[in-house]
N, C-alpha and C positions, 0 to 999 in steps of 0.2 A: 534445451532445456538441462542439463547435463549441466552445463555452464551456470545457468542461472541455481540452480539448486547450489552448487560448491561456493559461489560466491555468498548466498544467501546464509549457508551454513556456517560458512568464516564470520560472519557477521554476528550470528545469531550464538557462535561460542565465545567474540571477543565483548558480545555488551550483554551476554547470559539471559536472552531474548527465551520467551514459552514457545510453545508452538506456529511456527509458521507455515502460514495458509498461501498456496500460491494459485492463482485463478487465470484464467485464460477464455479468452471467445474467439480468437485467431491463433493459426500457428506462429511461432514466435515473437508475441505479445503475452507479456506476463504483466499481471498485479499480483504485490504480495504483502500480507500484513501480520500482525503478531497482534496480542492483546495485552503486552506488557507496557505498563505504563512509565511512561520516561518525560522528564521536562523536555521542552523545547531546541533547546542547544543540543543535548545530546541525540534528540532526534535529528538533527541536521548532522551530527559528527556520523549516527548510523548509517544516512543518506548518503551522505561524501565518502561511505567506505564501500558501500554497495557498488558494483563493477555490473556496467549497464544500466548506469541511472539514467530516466527518463528525467533530462533536463529542464525540458516543462511543468513537470510535476515538482521541481526543484526549486524553480522560480517562482512558481506560484502558492509554493508553501512558505517561501522566504517573504513573497509580499503580502499576501494575508494575516502573517503569523501563526498559521495551522495548517496544517496537512486533511482532507477532505479525501475520502475513498469513495469511488463511484461503483454503484450497487445496479445501476439500471442498464440497461444494453445500449449499447451505442445503434445509431440507425443503419440499418442493412447488414447487422451480423447476429449471429448464433447468441443467444444466454451465456453468461460467463459459468463456466464449469470449474470446480476444483479439478486441477492437474496432478497434485504434489501437497504434499502434506510433510514440512520436515520436525518431526517430535523432538521436544525436550521436557520442558514441563509445562501442566494447566493452570492455568488461571482464569478466574473468572470471567465470562463474557459482561460486558456493561450492559446494566437492565435497559438502557434508554441511550437512544442515539440522536443528536441534533439534525434535523432534515436542511442543507442548504442547498441553494440553487447556483449550480456552478455555471459560471461566465465569466472565459476569458476574453472577453471584449471581442471575441471572433463570430463569426455566426454558427458556431456547434454550443451547443448547450443541453444540461440533463441533470437530475439527479444527483445528489451525492450523500455521503451520510457521513460526519462529522465523528470520526471515534476518539475522544479525549481532548487535550487541550495540546 
């Protein structure tokens, strides 16, 4: 967890990102997001600058042309919980989100929420 916080803190400083929220539903598996608005090219740079990047997430972000965030539970896992918040500056939380069906073409499916473009 400490390594995850350190790499995200470096990216947060480099790109001047707002608070970063880190969630987990199993030890050693983390998802992180913030509510800063950036264009797609900057998003890709942020992802590439993030050590411990999930390359499947990167692949599907590039393939779709947008990033999605899983908010639901994975099968046979506990609910996600916030395990850390990296403070910075706050920005408004979007008033609405686009719900999309997450389907990688594999057998796993779930509900995700699109946060921005």
